[in-house]
C-alpha positions in Angstrom: 20.4 16.1 -39.9 19.6 17.8 -36.6 21.3 21.0 -37.7 20.1 20.9 -41.3 16.9 23.0 -41.1 17.8 26.6 -41.8 15.1 29.0 -42.7 15.9 30.8 -46.0 16.9 34.4 -45.3 15.3 35.6 -48.5 11.9 34.4 -47.3 12.3 36.2 -44.0 13.6 39.4 -45.6 10.7 39.4 -48.1 8.5 40.2 -45.2 10.6 43.1 -44.0 10.6 44.6 -47.5 6.8 44.8 -47.4 6.9 47.2 -44.5 10.1 49.2 -45.0 10.4 52.0 -42.4 11.4 55.6 -43.0 14.9 56.5 -41.6 14.3 59.4 -39.3 16.4 58.8 -36.1 19.7 60.5 -35.6 22.4 59.4 -33.3 21.4 61.7 -30.4 17.8 60.7 -30.8 18.7 57.0 -30.7 20.8 57.6 -27.6 17.9 59.2 -25.8 15.7 56.4 -27.0 18.2 53.9 -25.5 18.3 55.7 -22.1 14.6 55.5 -21.9 14.6 51.8 -22.7 17.4 50.8 -20.4 16.7 52.7 -17.2 14.0 50.7 -15.5 13.3 48.0 -13.0 16.9 46.8 -12.4 18.2 50.0 -10.8 15.0 50.5 -8.7 14.8 47.0 -7.5 18.2 45.1 -7.6 20.4 47.6 -5.8 20.0 45.8 -2.5 20.6 42.3 -4.0 23.7 43.6 -5.8 25.1 45.2 -2.6 24.6 41.9 -0.7 26.8 40.2 -3.3 29.5 42.8 -3.7 29.1 45.6 -1.1 30.5 48.9 -2.4 31.9 46.8 -5.3 28.4 47.1 -6.8 29.8 50.2 -8.6 32.4 48.0 -10.3 29.7 45.4 -11.1 27.7 48.0 -13.0 30.8 48.8 -15.1 31.4 45.1 -15.8 27.8 44.4 -16.9 27.8 47.6 -19.0 30.9 46.5 -20.9 29.4 43.1 -21.7 26.2 44.8 -22.9 28.2 47.1 -25.2 29.7 44.3 -27.2 26.5 42.3 -27.2 24.6 45.4 -28.4 26.8 45.8 -31.4 26.1 42.2 -32.4 22.4 42.8 -31.9 22.5 45.9 -34.0 24.0 44.3 -37.1 21.7 41.3 -37.2 18.6 43.3 -36.1 19.2 45.8 -39.0 19.7 42.9 -41.4 16.7 40.8 -40.3 14.1 43.4 -39.1 11.2 41.0 -38.4 9.5 39.6 -35.3 11.1 37.0 -33.1 14.3 38.6 -32.0 17.1 36.2 -31.3 14.9 33.2 -32.2 14.4 34.4 -35.7 18.1 35.4 -36.1 19.1 31.9 -35.0 16.6 30.2 -37.4 18.1 32.1 -40.3 21.7 31.3 -39.4 22.3 28.1 -37.3 19.0 26.3 -38.0 15.8 25.2 -36.3 17.2 23.0 -33.5 19.3 25.8 -32.0 16.6 28.4 -32.8 14.2 26.3 -30.7 16.6 26.4 -27.8 16.9 30.2 -28.1 13.1 30.6 -28.3 12.7 28.3 -25.3 15.3 30.4 -23.4 13.4 33.6 -24.3 10.2 32.1 -22.8 12.2 31.6 -19.6 13.6 35.2 -19.8 10.4 37.1 -20.4 8.2 35.1 -18.0 10.6 35.1 -15.1 11.6 38.8 -15.7 7.9 39.7 -15.5 7.7 37.9 -12.2 10.8 39.7 -10.9 9.3 43.1 -11.9 6.0 42.2 -10.2 7.9 41.5 -6.9 9.8 44.7 -7.3 6.6 46.6 -7.7 5.2 44.9 -4.6 8.0 46.3 -2.5 7.3 49.9 -3.5 3.5 49.4 -3.3 3.7 48.0 0.2 6.4 50.4 1.5 5.3 53.7 -0.1 1.6 53.4 -0.9 0.4 51.2 1.9 2.8 52.0 4.7 3.9 55.7 4.1 0.6 57.1 2.8 -2.1 54.8 4.2 -0.4 53.6 7.4 -1.3 50.0 6.5 1.1 47.2 7.2 0.3 43.9 5.4 0.5 40.9 7.6 3.8 39.0 7.0 2.0 36.0 5.4 0.5 38.3 2.7 3.6 40.4 2.1 6.3 37.9 1.1 6.9 34.4 -0.1 7.7 31.6 2.3 11.0 31.8 4.3 12.4 28.6 2.8 12.2 30.2 -0.7 14.0 33.3 0.6 10.9 35.3 1.4 10.5 36.5 5.0 9.8 35.0 8.4 6.1 34.3 8.6 5.7 34.8 4.8 3.5 32.7 2.7 2.5 34.6 -0.4 3.4 38.0 -1.9 -0.2 39.1 -2.5 0.5 42.5 -4.2 2.9 40.9 -6.7 0.3 38.2 -7.5 -2.4 40.8 -8.0 -0.5 43.1 -10.2 0.6 40.2 -12.5 -2.9 39.0 -12.8 -4.3 42.5 -13.4 -1.8 43.2 -16.2 -2.6 39.8 -17.7 -6.3 40.7 -17.7 -5.6 44.1 -19.3 -3.7 42.4 -22.1 -6.4 39.8 -22.6 -9.2 42.4 -23.0 -7.0 44.5 -25.4 -6.5 47.6 -23.4 -3.7 49.6 -25.1 -1.1 51.8 -23.6 -0.2 55.0 -25.5 3.3 56.1 -26.4 2.7 59.5 -24.8 1.8 57.9 -21.4 4.9 55.8 -21.6 7.0 58.8 -22.5 5.8 60.5 -19.3 6.7 57.4 -17.2 10.2 57.4 -18.7 10.6 61.1 -17.8 9.3 60.3 -14.2 11.9 57.5 -13.8 14.8 59.5 -15.1 13.8 62.6 -13.0 13.4 60.6 -9.9 16.8 58.9 -10.2 18.5 62.3 -11.0 17.0 63.7 -7.8 18.3 60.7 -5.9 21.8 61.2 -7.2 21.8 64.9 -6.5 20.4 64.5 -2.9 22.6 61.6 -1.8 25.9 62.8 -3.2 25.5 66.2 -1.6 24.1 64.9 1.7 25.9 65.6 5.0 25.4 61.8 5.6 27.7 61.0 2.7 31.0 59.6 3.9 33.7 58.0 1.9 34.6 55.8 4.9 31.4 53.8 4.1 33.0 52.5 1.0 35.6 50.5 3.0 36.1 47.7 2.5 35.3 48.3 -1.2 35.3 44.6 -2.2 34.3 42.6 0.9 33.7 39.5 -1.3 36.4 40.2 -3.8 36.2 40.9 -7.5 35.6 37.2 -8.3 33.8 35.2 -5.7 34.1 31.9 -7.6 32.1 30.2 -10.3 28.6 29.3 -9.2 28.7 31.4 -6.0 27.1 34.6 -7.4 29.4 36.6 -5.1 31.9 39.4 -5.6 31.8 42.2 -8.1 31.5 39.8 -11.0 28.7 37.8 -9.3 26.8 41.1 -8.7 27.4 42.0 -12.4 25.7 38.8 -13.4 22.6 39.8 -11.3 22.4 43.4 -12.2 22.8 42.6 -15.9 19.0 42.7 -15.6 19.2 46.5 -15.3 20.6 46.9 -18.8 18.7 44.6 -21.1 16.4 47.2 -22.6 19.1 48.0 -25.1 17.9 45.3 -27.5 15.0 47.6 -28.3 17.6 50.2 -29.4 19.1 47.6 -31.7 15.8 46.9 -33.4 15.5 50.6 -34.3 18.5 50.3 -36.6 16.3 50.1 -39.7 14.8 53.5 -38.8 18.1 55.3 -38.3 19.7 57.7 -40.6 23.3 56.8 -41.5 23.2 53.7 -39.4 26.9 52.9 -39.8 27.7 56.0 -37.7 24.5 56.6 -35.6 23.8 53.0 -34.4 27.0 52.6 -32.5 26.8 56.2 -31.3 23.3 55.6 -30.0 24.0 52.2 -28.5 27.3 52.9 -26.9 26.3 56.4 -25.8 23.1 55.2 -24.1 24.9 52.3 -22.4 27.8 54.5 -21.2 25.4 57.1 -19.9 23.3 54.5 -18.0 26.5 52.8 -16.7 27.7 56.1 -15.2 24.2 57.0 -14.0 23.9 53.6 -12.3 27.4 53.9 -10.7 26.4 57.3 -9.3 23.1 55.9 -7.9 25.1 53.1 -6.2 27.6 55.6 -4.9 24.9 57.8 -3.4 23.1 54.8 -1.8 26.3 53.3 -0.3 27.9 56.6 0.7 24.9 57.7 2.7 23.6 54.6 4.6 26.4 52.1 3.8 26.1 49.0 1.6 28.2 46.3 3.3 26.8 42.8 2.9 25.6 40.8 5.9 28.3 38.2 6.4 27.8 34.5 7.2 30.2 31.9 8.5 33.8 32.3 7.3 33.3 36.0 6.3 31.3 35.0 3.2 28.1 37.0 2.4 24.8 35.2 2.9 23.4 34.5 -0.6 21.0 37.1 -1.8 17.4 35.8 -1.8 18.3 33.0 0.7 16.5 31.9 3.8 19.5 32.7 5.9 19.6 36.3 4.7 15.9 36.7 5.3 16.4 35.6 8.9 19.2 38.2 9.4 17.1 41.0 7.8 14.3 40.3 10.3 16.7 41.2 13.2 16.6 44.8 14.5 20.4 45.1 13.9 19.9 44.8 10.1 16.3 45.7 9.4 17.3 49.2 8.1 20.3 48.0 6.1 20.4 48.7 2.3 20.8 45.0 1.5 17.5 44.3 3.4 15.3 46.8 1.7 12.5 45.9 -0.7 12.4 49.5 -2.0 16.1 50.4 -1.8 16.3 53.8 -3.3 13.2 55.2 -1.5 14.5 53.7 1.7 17.8 55.5 1.3 16.2 58.9 0.9 14.0 58.3 4.0 17.0 57.3 6.0 18.8 60.6 5.3 15.9 62.9 6.0 14.2 63.2 2.6 11.1 61.2 3.3 8.9 63.3 1.0 11.2 62.9 -2.0 11.7 59.2 -1.1 7.9 58.8 -1.3 7.9 60.5 -4.7 10.5 58.1 -5.9 8.4 55.2 -4.5 5.4 56.6 -6.4 7.5 56.8 -9.6 8.3 53.1 -9.3 4.7 52.3 -8.4 3.5 54.1 -11.6 6.2 53.0 -14.0 6.8 49.3 -13.2 3.4 47.9 -14.2 4.0 49.1 -17.8 7.3 47.0 -17.7 5.3 43.9 -16.6 2.9 44.6 -19.4 5.6 44.8 -22.1 7.4 41.6 -20.8 4.2 39.5 -20.8 3.3 40.9 -24.2 6.8 40.1 -25.5 6.4 36.6 -24.2 3.2 36.1 -26.1 5.0 37.3 -29.3 7.7 34.7 -28.9 4.9 32.1 -28.5 3.3 33.4 -31.6 6.4 33.2 -33.8 7.1 29.7 -32.6 3.5 28.6 -33.1 3.5 30.2 -36.6 6.5 28.0 -37.4 4.6 24.9 -36.3 6.9 24.4 -33.3 4.2 25.0 -30.7 0.5 24.1 -31.0 -1.6 26.5 -33.1 -4.2 26.5 -30.3 -1.8 28.7 -28.3 -2.3 31.5 -30.8 -6.1 31.3 -30.7 -7.7 34.8 -31.0 -10.6 35.8 -28.9 -13.6 36.7 -31.1 -14.5 39.8 -29.2 -11.2 41.1 -27.7 -9.1 40.2 -30.8 -6.2 39.2 -28.5 -4.4 35.9 -28.0 -6.3 35.2 -24.8 -5.2 31.6 -24.3 -1.5 32.1 -24.4 -1.8 35.4 -22.5 -3.7 33.7 -19.7 -1.2 30.8 -19.5 1.7 33.2 -19.4 0.1 35.5 -16.9 -0.7 32.6 -14.5 3.0 31.4 -14.7 4.2 34.9 -14.0 1.8 35.4 -11.1 2.8 32.1 -9.5 6.5 33.0 -9.7 5.9 36.5 -8.3 3.8 35.2 -5.4 6.4 32.9 -4.0 9.9 33.8 -5.2 12.2 36.7 -4.1 13.2 39.3 -6.7 17.0 38.5 -6.6 16.6 34.8 -7.5 14.0 35.6 -10.2 16.4 38.2 -11.8 19.2 35.6 -11.8 16.9 33.0 -13.5 15.8 35.6 -16.1 19.5 36.5 -16.8 20.4 32.9 -17.5 17.9 32.9 -20.4 19.0 36.4 -21.5 22.7 35.6 -21.6 22.1 32.5 -23.7 20.0 34.5 -26.2 22.7 37.1 -26.4 25.4 34.4 -26.9 23.4 33.0 -29.8 23.0 36.4 -31.4 26.8 36.7 -31.5 27.0 33.2 -33.0 24.4 34.3 -35.7 26.5 37.4 -36.6 29.6 35.3 -37.3 27.7 32.5 -39.1 25.9 35.0 -41.4 29.2 36.8 -42.2 30.6 33.4 -43.4 27.5 32.0 -45.1 26.2 35.2 -46.6 29.0 37.8 -46.8 27.5 39.7 -49.7 24.1 40.4 -48.1 23.3 44.1 -47.6 23.8 45.2 -44.0 22.6 48.7 -43.2 24.9 48.6 -40.1 28.0 46.5 -40.5 29.8 45.9 -37.2 33.5 46.7 -37.3 36.0 44.2 -35.9 33.4 41.4 -36.0 36.0 38.7 -35.3 37.0 40.5 -32.2 33.7 41.9 -30.9 31.6 38.8 -31.5 34.0 36.4 -29.6 34.2 39.0 -26.8 30.4 38.8 -26.6 30.6 35.0 -26.4 33.2 35.2 -23.7 31.5 37.9 -21.7 28.1 36.2 -21.7 29.6 32.8 -20.8 31.6 34.4 -18.0 28.6 36.2 -16.4 26.5 33.1 -16.8 29.1 31.0 -14.9 29.1 33.7 -12.1 25.4 33.4 -11.4 24.5 31.4 -8.3 24.7 27.7 -8.9 20.9 27.2 -8.8 20.5 29.8 -11.5 23.2 28.2 -13.6 21.3 24.9 -13.3 17.9 26.4 -14.2 18.9 27.0 -17.8 20.0 23.4 -18.7 17.1 21.9 -16.7 14.7 24.2 -18.6 16.5 23.4 -21.8 16.2 19.7 -21.2 12.4 20.0 -20.8 12.4 22.0 -24.1 14.4 19.3 -25.9 11.8 16.7 -24.8 9.0 18.8 -26.2 11.0 19.5 -29.4 11.7 15.9 -30.3 8.4 14.5 -29.0 6.2 17.2 -30.7 7.8 20.2 -32.5 10.3 18.6 -34.9 7.7 16.4 -36.6 5.2 19.3 -37.0 7.7 22.0 -38.1 6.5 23.9 -41.1 10.1 24.2 -42.4 10.6 20.5 -41.9 7.5 19.9 -44.1 8.7 22.2 -46.8 6.6 25.3 -45.8 8.9 28.4 -45.8 6.4 31.3 -46.1 6.9 34.0 -43.5 4.1 36.1 -42.2 5.4 38.8 -39.8 2.2 39.2 -37.8 -0.6 36.8 -36.9 -3.7 37.6 -38.8 -6.6 39.1 -36.8 -4.6 40.0 -33.7 -4.9 43.5 -32.3 -1.5 44.9 -31.2 -2.3 46.0 -27.7 0.9 47.6 -26.6 2.0 50.4 -29.0 4.8 51.6 -26.8 7.6 53.8 -28.0 10.1 53.4 -26.4 9.4 50.2 -24.5 10.3 50.3 -20.8 13.4 48.4 -19.6 13.8 45.4 -17.6 
């Protein structure tokens, strides 16, 4: 039967028991860990795309996305504490709903991580070109090297986003040769990000330029723009969901948390609520100072973010300084209200912090490949280890090339939407896994047991599905098309070579001989 292959949970948990971790984290520590994980690329990069979809309603969009994340986070926390091994939602699905659906989750995670890394690369490019090249060096890249082609939503005269291509390839090369990033360096980068955003909030909300009249109309595209439009506050929430997804790293820390039944929900909900309020304040500061109304097309409907039509409008002098047209939105806001120096500092913060995010995303992508290869679902050659570097150079190189190509030609808003499609499906399946395991294995020890599971898990399913259907139509279609490609591979190759299908159930948490090159604590957010 197609749904019959379920990996024995005892075999998976045997691996976790070999490397039990000491419980040292309290609730407040977990909350700080979560804030560091969540605040990242999304708020630096997607503010302009969100404003084009919702205008000042971007503030409501952050609240909607945050609420969906809270219920999804609680599902993640229970299953992550119960199955604390590599593979994330893929492994959870394998242990609950079986190999076929686990394959679809793993395939969606490949889409999520690779496309998210491309999106971050494009976001980094905006700050590099605007702050480092333009503000400090007085260099303006020619249009054909600064953005993708216009027909893909780039810019007039654009052909290739060279900085985005270069940073993706550089990070890939660093991962291939095994250069590691220390936890201390990453902690400094997290501090830089939070300090920069705190300064932004303080300066914009107290600026003489701040005017509440700029919030009217508050919902120029309405709360609900319609399924498949990607517009309105809900459409913006589906896009800026990207700004929250670092919380899954908090969930995986459940096995290291003291009194997890109390501290895990405190840490998860506390960090998500803090970041939601923080994001709303950032949006309020940006919109209240320079305005955030979308550029309207025919019939009073906003031009789609990342579209050729919007790119043409943003090239006009009338809109060139608008929030919705900026590639480095937050630095741009500060420059517009007279804080050029601090705007440049914020640009430098993004320039320094975002490459580590790209590194983690590409690294995470290779780990998903590894786990699937280990299970026999992908060719073992993908996990070939370089004799000198001790890294999985083949799969890293393939991943990096795909990331670089996406970054070179696609706008950040579209890439974020594509990544969110994969993310929302993975979160949906984690909620399914929680409910299935409650029925199939109710007596199993759970260090964190989610309260009201039959309310919260269905809310997660509904929330993820609702946001998915409010992505732009092209992003909605990406997931089933990508999934169809995956199904062809599964039935043509993976199903017949599955270790579980051949009776092999041994679980090895790490691939032998591979050097872990990214010892980051906490990992940066998407």
